[in-house]
N, C-alpha and C positions, 0 to 999 in steps of 0.2 A: 242508845239514848242514855247520854252518862245522868241523867238528871238533871243538867244545869239548863238553865234558860236560856236561851237561844239572844244571841248576839244582836242588839240593835242599829241598823247604819246611823251613823252621824248625819245629822242633818245639816247641808251643805248652804242653808237661807240663814243670814248673818239680819238676825233683829236689826233694827234702829234702835242706835242708843238714845239717850232720854235728852240730851243734849241736841240731838238733831232733830227731833221730834217739835222739841221747844222752840228751834231756831227756824225751822218748815212753817211752825203755826205760826210765830211772829213774821215771817217774811208776808204768808198770806193776810197776814189784817194788815201791815205797813203797806201793802200794794191796794188794798182796798179801798183805804183812808185818803193814800194817792191819789185814786181814781175819783173818791168823794169829792178831793179836796180841789182837781184838778177841772173838774166839771164845774166847780161854783166860782173857781177863778174865769172861765172862760165864757161864764154868764156874765162877767160883771158883779157877781155877789160878792158880798163878805163873806169869806173864806172861812174864818175862824168864827164867826156870832152862829154859824149855819151847819158847821162840818158836819157837827151829830145828829142834826135833823137827818142831813143826807146819808153818810153815812149808816146809821145803825142799821137800819132795813138788808144792805148789803151784809152787814156783817152776821147780825141772826140768821142770813142765810150760809153764810159762811161757815157761822156751828156747825147749822144741820148738817153742810155736806161734809164736816170733818166726822159727824157722828155716825151720817147713814155710809159714807165711804170704809171706815175704820182707819181713818187717814194714817194714825199713830202707826201701825199694823208697816205701812210704806208712805210714808211720808211725801218721798221725792218721784214717786213712779209717775210721768205724766198721765199717761192713761188707767193706769187702776184707781190712780188717786185723786191725780188733776181735773180729768175730762167730769167726775162726780161731783167734785169739790165746786168746779168752776160751774155747771148748770144747776144746784143747790144754791150756792150765791147770786146768779144770774133769777133764776125763776124764785127762790125764796124773797126775794128782795124786790122785785117787781106785786109778786104779791102783796108784801107788806106795804110797800109805798102808794099801792093801789088802797090797801086797808086802813092807812092813815092820812087821806086826803094827796098824796103827791102823788105828781104829776108821771104817766107812763105812756104817752107820744111816742108810736113808732118809730121814729128817728130815734129817741133815748133809750129804748131798747135794743135797735140794731148798735147803735155807739157803743152800750154797756155791754154787749154780750160780744162785741169782735174785744173791746180790750180788756175786759177782764180775763177772755181765751188768751189771749197774749198775756198778761199778766202771770195768772194762776198754773196757766199749763206752757208758759214759755220759760218761764225758769227751771220748772223739773226738769224741759227738754235740753234745757243748755245744763244741768245739774248732772242729768243721765250721762249727754257727749264728754262732760269732763271726768267724768269717773270710768268712761269706759277707754279714753287716750290716755289717760294715767294708766290703765293696767296694762295696756299693749300695744 
């Protein structure tokens, strides 16, 4: 022993930059708002006047999902982040809708669950696929 500190191996896990984190969060928010707007439009509702009322429970659930999954550590990970964010968005959104007197009929729960799964996990799957294809 020479009294020197042992060398540590460099970490191979790249941390996402701030721009990637912000982009992922903004994309999630846009997709949740688009989900709410599409739902309102499909029921012949005035999209703009009630958009906030429809969207806020799911946006709150999305925020909870980002916190619970620590999404900023791997914002584009489909399983690690995407599934957790999706589950929190749906469950939190439905609970908050019920608590605020909005409807949560079974068909709506099913449609919302599938739509948000495709949106919140789907873009992450596409991003992962594109990244892998670019590598080689």
